[in-house]
N, C-alpha and C positions, 0 to 999 in steps of 0.2 A: 330288350331288342338291341342293346348296344354291345352285347357280347359278340366277340369275333365269330364264333360258331353260328350265331343266329342271324348274322347279316345276310341280306339277299345279294347274291352274286350277279352282277350285270356286266354285259359287254360294254355298253355305253350308257351314261346318264347325262341328261342335258337340263340345266336350270338356267333361267334368265329372269330379268326384271325383278330382282330381289329388293332393290332400292333401300339398302342399308343406309341409315341416317335419316330416314323419314318416319313419321308417325304410323304410316300405313303398313310398314314392313312387319311381317310375321316371322321374326328371327327365331323365336323359341321353337315354333313349329318346324321351321327349316332345319334347325339343329337336330331335332328329333329324327327328321327324315334322313339327314346326312349320316347320322350315327347308325341307321338301320340298313345301310347299303354298303356294298364293296364293289364299285365299278372298276373295270380295267381301265376305262377312259372316262374322265369327267370333263364336260364342256360347259364352261361358264359363259353363257351366250349373251353378254351385255347387260348394262344397267345393274350390276351387282352392287356397287357402291354408288350412291346418288351424290356425286360431287356438286351438282347444282344446288343442293339443299344444305350444304355444309355450313353456310353462314348462320343457321339456326342454332348451332352448337348443341345439336341433339344427337347423342351417341351413347345409348344405354349399354349396360354390361352384356345383355343378350346379343347385341349386334357385334360387340367385340369378340364374344365367344364363337360366333360363326366364322369370323376371320381367322381366329386362332385355330379352330378345328380344320378349316380348309388348309392352312399352312401345315398342320400336323399330317394331313393326308398326303401332301406333297413331300414332306420330309420322309415319309415311309415308302416313297418311290412311285406313288400313283401318278399316272400320266394325266396332267391337268392342262387344258387349254383355256386361256382367258381371251375372249373376243370383246373388246371394248364396245359399248353402245353410245348413244347420244348423251346419257346422263353421267357416264364416266369416260367421256371422249378424251379427257386429258391424258389417259393412259395410251392413246393411240401414238403419242410421241415415243413410246417405248416398244412399238411393234418390232418384233424380231428378238426381243429380250428372251434369254434362256437361263434357267437356273435349275439344275437337276432335271427333274421330270416336268418342270413347269415352263410353259411358253405363253407369250403374249402375241397374238396374231390377229389379222383382220378377218380371216376366214379359216375354216378347217376343212380339209379334204381327206376323207377316209374311205376304206373299202371294207365291206362285210366279208365274212368267210366264204360266201358264195359269189364273191367278186362284184357285188353291186356297189356303185359309187355314191358317197354321201357328201353333200355340200352344205356346210353350216356357216351362217353369218347372222348378225343381229337383225338387220332389216331397215334401220333408220335412213339408209341411202335412198329409199323410195319415198320418204316423207318430204313433201314439197315445203311444208311449214318449217321443217328443220333446216332445209337448204337455203331458204330465202328470208325467213323471219325468225331467227333464233330467239330474239327477245320475246316474241309472241309465244313461242313454244315454252320458254321458261316461265312466262306468266301463267300459261295454262297448267304447267306442272305444279306451280305453287297453289293454284286454285284447286287442282285435283287432290293435292295433299290435304288441304283444308277440308274438302268434302269427305275424304276418308276419315279424318278426325271427328267430324260431325256425325258421320255414319256410326263410328264406334260408340259414341255417347248415346246415340239413338237406340242402337242395338242393346246396349247395357240396360237402358230403361225398359226396352221392349221385353227383354228376357226376364229381368228381375221383377218388374212390376206387373206386366201384362201376360207374362208366360207365353210369349209368341216367338216364332222363328225369326232368325236373322234376315235382314234385307240389305241388299247392296244397292245403295242409292246411285253410285257411279255407274254400275252395270245397267240399272234401269234407265238412267238418262242416256247412256250410250246406245242401248238397244232401241230407244224410242226416237233417236235422231237419225233421219234417213241418210244424211251425209256421212255419219259415222259408220253406219252399216255398209254404205257404198264404198267408203275408204277401205274397210276390211276386205271386202270382196275384190277390189282392185289390187290391193296389196298381195293377196294370195295368188291372183291370176298373173301378176307381174313376176313374182318370185318363181312361179311354176314355169312361165314362158322362158325365162332366162335359163332355168335349170334344164328344161327340155332341149333348148338350143345348144347347150353344152354337154348334152348326153349324160346327165346325171340321173340316177335312179331315185334319189331322195333329196329334197331341199328342206333344211331345218332352220327355222327362224325363231325370233322372239319379238320384242318391240311393241306389238299391238295388244299384249295381255289377253290373247284369245287362244286357249289351248285347242289344238285341232290335229287330227290325222285324217287325210282324205286324198283320194286320187283325183288329179286335175288333168284334163285332156284339152288339147287344141288341135288345129289342123296339121300339126307337125308330129305330135306324139303325146305321151302322157308321163306323169311323174307323181310320186307320192309326196304331198306337201305335209310338213309337220310343224307345229308351233308349240313351244314348251309352256306357254301361258305366263304365269307370274306368281310371286309370293306376297302379293298385296291383297288381291281379291280372290283369285281362284285356288292358290296354294297347290300348284301343279308342277310336274316335271315330265320329261320324256325318258323312257327307258327302252333299251334294246337288249334282247337276249336271243341268241341263236338266229339272228337276222329278223326277228319279229319285234316290231315297235308297239308300245302301248303308252297311254297317258296315265301317270300316277296322280291320284287325287288324295290329298291329305285327309285323314280321318283320325281324330284324337283317340277313337276307340281301338285303333290298331296298336296303341302304345300303352304299356304298363307303367304305372307310376313307380319309378325307381327310388333308391335311397337318396336322401338329401345330399346335394353336392356341396363341396367346400365353397363358401362365399368369398370371392376374390374381388378386389377393386380393379378398375380399368388399368391402373398402373401395374398391378401385379400380373394381370393377364398380358399386358404389353411386354413385361419382362420375360414371361414364358415364351411369347412369340419370338422375341429376339434370340432366345436360346435355341429354339427350333430352327430359326433362320440361319444361325451360325452353323448348325449341323449340315445345312445344304451346301455350304461353301466348299 
């Protein structure tokens, strides 16, 4: 599926909350997905690189390959918008940066072929914890990453020993906590209300790791709310073709096992990235 002729052509693809640099990131699966699509516009909607967790010095080759592949997409002229989130907020200092077809922005405003307006942003602006207790949010992120690691070990034992299906501990905990469910509902309603007041047709978010497409209405109007989910638990993305949105959900059965790739060190991958970066200048 990595062949150019076999790539699925999309008008827009949106991915968010990849969290490169953490144990929970499914970088190999994301790379398979990226190699299977050819979007006219790619929106990286926040928390792509988890700068909060960099102190762990965890950066495997699979994570470097994702960055290298994204840079390759840019070097080929694909329009790519990077919207920083809370975990990669350091990049907000570079808002307005342009290099070839690549842009770092706080939000993306686009129009569909039928003139409908799209507003895309990460969504952490609605998170009170982020605004007032950043240390608490970072502590929660560290705990979440540990839970993901424990979850992976538990699932390995469950699959290999007991032959049972995978279980997401973090999802189960979030879905059982009323305050978490309430937060998601409030997040969606707030994003929708602001979108409606600004006369947008679609509001596209990330941040809450909850893939969704639904119409939300209030006493002023209605809007289609979309969330791209994440590449930690859900392995999802948003796709738009001819004005129609859908949620992509990763399935390993969609991908054939290709030939063995050349094994490169991170330094070799980095050198290749520098070469592609120089092509953009």
